[in-house]
N, C-alpha and C positions, 0 to 999 in steps of 0.2 A: 525307778525314775531318777534322774539326775537330782542329785542333792548338795545343800551347802557345803556339807562336811567333804564331798568330792572335789568341789571347788577349791576350799581351804588347804585341803591335802596338795592339789595341784598348785598352788601358790609357792608352796615350800619347794617343789621341784623345778618350777620355771623362773623362780626369783633370780637366779645365777645368771641366766642368759637375757631374760625379757627386761626391758625398762619399765619403771613405773613412768607412764607418760603424764603430761600435764594435763589439767582442767582449767581452762581459761575463759574468764568472763569476756563477752564480745560486746561492746557498745555498738559496733555497726549493727549487727544482726538482733541485737535487743531494742535498738530504736526501729529497724527495718520491720520487726513482726509485733512489737509491743509487749512481748514476752520476755523474762530475764533468762537470757542464752549463755549458757556455759558451754564451749567447745571441748569435746574429750579428743584431745590430739593424738590418736593412736597411729596417726600418719607418720609420728615421730618415733615410731617402734624401730628396733633393729630389723634389718632386711625391708623396712617401709611399710610393713603391714602386722596386724594382730596375730597372724597365722602361726608366728614362732612360738606362742605361748601354747597352742593346742599341740604342736608337733613336737615339742621338747616334753610335755608330759606325756605323750604316749609312747615316745622313743625310751625314755627312762624307765618305762614300766615294762620294756621287754625282757625276756628271760636271756641270758647268756647265750644259749643255743639260738635263740631268735636274732639276737644281735650279729651272731657270727654269720649267719645265713643273709643279712643285710635287708634292705626295706625297698618297697616300691611305692609308688604313688601317682595319681593323676591330678593335673592341675593347670588352671588358666594362668599360672605365674604366681601369685602370693603365696600359695600353701607349698609350692614347689621351693622357692626361696626357703621358708619356715623348716621343711623336711630337711633341705639339704644343709642348713648350717646345723640344726639340731643333731642330725646324724653325725656330721663332721666333728661336732664337740664331743659326741659320745662314742666316738672311734667306730662308726658302723657305714658301711658301704649303702650308698642311695641311689636308685634308678629313678629318674622321672620322666613321665610321660606327658608331654604337652601339646595342646593342639598345633597344626602346623602354622596357623596364623597367630599363634600368641605374640605380644609384643615382644620386639627382638629385646629391648632393654631388660624384660624379666627373663628371657632366655640366657643372657649372656650373665645376669647376676647369678641365676641358679648355678651355673657352671662355675662361676668364681667361687660359690661357697661350697662347692664340692661334689655337686650332683653330677651324675652321668645322664645327660638330657636325651631322650628318644622324641622326637616330633611325630605325631600321627593324629590324623583325623581332623574334621572342620570346626570341632567344639569339645568341651569338657567331656560329655558322655562318650565321644568316641574314643578320647584319650584314655577315659578309664576302662573302656572294655579292653584296650591293649594293656594296660597296667595288670588287669587281673590274668590275662594271658601269661606274661611273664611271670605273676606270682605263682602261677601253677607250674611254669617251666622251670623256674628256677629256686623255688622254695623260699621264696622272700616273704616278708611279712608285709601285708598290705597297710599302708597308714591313711585311713580314709581322710578326705578333706574336711568332714563334716560329719558323717553318720557313726560316730564312734563315741562313746562316753568320756573316754580320756580326753579326746581332742576338745569335745564339748566343755568340759570340766577346765581346760587350760584358757579357752576363750573366755571362761566365765571370770577368770579373775580380773578382767576389766571392769566387770560389774563390782566387785569388791571395792576397787579403787573408786570409783563413781560414788558409792555409797558412803565412802569414808571421806572422800573429798568434798561432797555436797551434800550435806546431811539434810538440808531444806529441799532437796529434790521432789518436784512433782511428777514430771515425764521425762524418761529416756528414749530417744528415738535411734533406731537400730538398722542398719542395712540386713537385708536377707535374701542369699542365695540359696544355699541347700538347708541353712538353718542352724549350723552349728555355733555359729556366734552369738545369735539371739537366744537360743535354748541356754546357753551357759550365763549369757548378760541378766536373762528374765530371772532364772533361777535364782542369781545373787540378790538381784534388786528386790524381789517379791521376799525374799527372807529377810533383807535388812530394812526394807521399807515396804511393807504390805499395802499401804495405801497409794503407792507411786503406780502411774501407768507405764506399761511398756508398749510403744508403737513401732511396728515393723515397716519397713520399706522396699519395695522392689521396683524394679523397672518396667513399665508397662508391657513391654516386649520380653519380659522375662518373668511372668508372674505365676509361677508354679504354685507358690504357697497361697496367693490370694485365692486363685483358682480352686485350690483342693479345700480350702476353708468354706468356699462357697458351697462347693459340692458334697462337703462332708466327708470326704475320703480322699487319700492320695490320688492326683492327677498329673500326668506325664504330659508335657507338651511338646509338639511335634518339632518346633525349633524355636530357638530364642535369636534375638539379634537387638543389641543394645550397646552403647560405647561404654557402659556400665561391664565390661569383660568380667570383673572380679567377681559377679554376681550372675552370671549367664548362664544358670543352671536350668536343666529341663524338668527335674524332678526333685522335690523336696525328700529329705532322708526319712526311713522308716523309723528311727530312734529319735530324730528331732521333730517330726510332726505332732506327735502327742504331747510334747513340751509346748510347743507353740500353742497348741489348742487350748491348753490349761493356764498358761501363764502369761501369754502375750494379748493386750486388750484390743488390737485393733491392727489390722496390716493394711497399708494405703500403696497406691502406685504412683510414680512420677515419669513423665515422658523424658525422652532423650534431650529434647531442647530445654526442660525445666533443669535437668541436670548440668547441661552446658551453661546456663544462667547461674547457678549455684557454685559451680567450679570457678566460673570467671570472677563472680564476686569475692570469693575467698582469696583468689590470687590477688586481685587488686586492691580489696580493701583490708584483708587480713594479713597479706603477704605470705599466705599459707597454700602450699601446693598439695593437691590430692589429686587422686584417679577419679574416674568416673563413679565407681563402687563406693568411693570415699565420699562423694558428695551428695549421695541421695537423700540422707538424713536431713541435712540442711534444705535440700531442696524441698521436702514434704513439709517443713517448717514455714519456709518463706512463701510458698504457693499455697499455703493452708489446706492441707490435704487432711488434716484432722483439725477437730475444734480444741481451742485452749483459751484459757482467760488471759486478760490482761495481767501482767505481771506474775504470770505462772512461771515457775523455775524449770526450764526446759534445757535437756543436755543431748544434743546431737553427736552421736559417735561418729568422727572422721577416722574410718578405719582402714584406709590405704592410700599411700603417697606414690605409689610405683606407676607412673603414666609415660608411656613412650612419647618422645619430643615430637615426633610427627602426628601423632594423635592428638597431643596438647594444642599444636598449633591450629587443628581442624577444630576442635572443640572450643577454643578459646575465640575463633572468628566466629561459631554459631553463636556462641554466648553474646557476642558483640552485635549480631544481626538482631538476637532476639530482643535485647534490651535499647535498640534504635541508635547503636553506635556506630555501626557500619551499614550501608546501604548500597544495593546493586539496583542499577535501573538501566532500561532500554527504550529507545525511541528511534523514531526515524526523521531525518532532515531532507530537505531539498538539495540536492547534489549541486550546488553552486557557492561561491566563494563567500564567505561571512557567515554561513549557517552555524557552522560549529562555534563561532565565535559568540554569536546572539545567544547559544545554550549554555555556553560557559559563564556567559555576564549575570544570568539569572542565578545560576550556582554561586558564584561570588557573591552577589547582592545578599543571598540568604546565608552567606557564611559558612557553607559548606566546604571541607577541604577536600579535594580529588586526590585519590590515590593512583588510579588508572583510567584510561581512555582507549577502547578499541573500536576503530573506525573501518565499517567494511561495506564495500560498494558492489560486492560480488555475489551478495545473498539473493537466493532465488525467491526469497519470500517478500521482497521488496520490489517496488516499480523500478523502472529502468533508468529514470530521472531522481532516483532517490538513495539514501545512503542510510546504512543502519549504525547507530551510536549505542555503545555500552559504557556506562560510567559508573566506577566503583567510588564511593564517597564515605568519607570520615563524617560522622555526625554527632551531635550533643545528645540524643534520646528521643523519644517517639514524638513529642511536640514538634522537636526540629524536622523531624522525617515529615510529619503532616503539613507543617508550614511549606517546606520546599516542594512537596507534591502538588500542593494548591496553586503555587505560583506557576509551576511548570504548566499545569493543565490549562489555567488561566490564560497562559499565553499563548494556548493553542496546541501545545505538544501531547500527544497521546503517548503517555508514558507507563511502561509495565515495569513492576518490581519485581526482582528475580531472587528466588532462593538460593 
C-alpha cells in the first residue's frame, strides 16, 4: 500500500514543476463555521489544479522506451492539463481523451500545454474506454487519473505541505472523485499527524466512494450528474479504495446547490475562484456535513480553479438564489392600465431591485382578461425574500417562486 516514503520520493520529482501552494487562515469561514479554518489554495497550482503533481511523478518514472512511445490518458479536464504539461516538460508526446462536453476552457488549455486532444463520449468513463483503445493501438503508456501509486504519491505531496504548514491540524477535508488525491493526502497526514482526521467529500450525484463504503465493496454508478465535473467519476479506483477504507475517517456528500453556495462565498468573500470540485470541501464544512468542535483547526483543500466562464455564470446565479440574493417570481395581473404599476410599487416599498420583467398576455394558462408577469429581483437575503413575498400575498397577489 502507498507509503510516506513514496510521497517523499515524489516530492523530489515534482518540485521543479509544481508550486508549493499557500495555506491561508480565513476569517470569513472561521466566523461562519466556528472552527479555525485554513484554506489550502491548490487552485493556485500550475495548470489550476493539483493534477500536475501526480502526472509529473508518473511521467518522470517512465523508462526511456516508454517515453519514446508516448503517453495517453483520459480526463474531464484537470488531469488532462497536468499530463499535457508534464509530458511536454519531459519531451514526451501525449494524447488526451476528454469527454465531448468537457469545459471548453479545459480543452483549450490542454492543447496549449502541448496535448493532442481527442473528444469522445459523455463522461470520464467513456473517455477512459477510448484511451485504453488508443493505448493498445499505438503502444502508449496509460497515465491513470487516480488509480496509480505514482499518481497517488504525487498528489500526496499536498498532504506533506499541509502537515508542515499547519502543525496544529485537527481535520483536513478533501474532495473525492476516483480517490487518488485523498489516498495521497490521507497517507501523508496520518503519517505526520496520526490523530488528525481526514474527511472525504463527494457530490451527492457522483457518490461512488460513499456508496462503496456503505456496501463494503467497490460499486459502480450507472451515471453521474454534477456541476463538480472534476470529481464526476462512476467508479472508485481498485488501488485507491483500500487506502480510503484504512486511512479516511469519514466520507460525506454535498448537493450541487451547496457547492454553488460555497463557490459563490469564496468568490465574494475571499476573492478566490474555484471550480465545482474545488468547492466541495468547503461546502461540507459550512453546511455541517460532519461534526467538529468549536475552534477545531480545519483545512479544506481547494483543489481546482479551472471553471468555464459560462458554467461560472450559471453556478454563481444558483448560489445567489440559494442564499436569498436573487429571486424570480411569477404572478397574474388584471389586464388593465395601472396593474403593473401597483405591483412595482409594492416591490419598491420593500426595497427590492428589479433586474427584469416579462409581461405576457398570450399564455394559455391564464384567463382572457389577465396577464402573466415574471419578475427577476435582487434581494438582500432570506429574510428580505420572506418579507417581500408576505407583502405581495397580503396585497392579494398569488405569487409563485421560480427555480
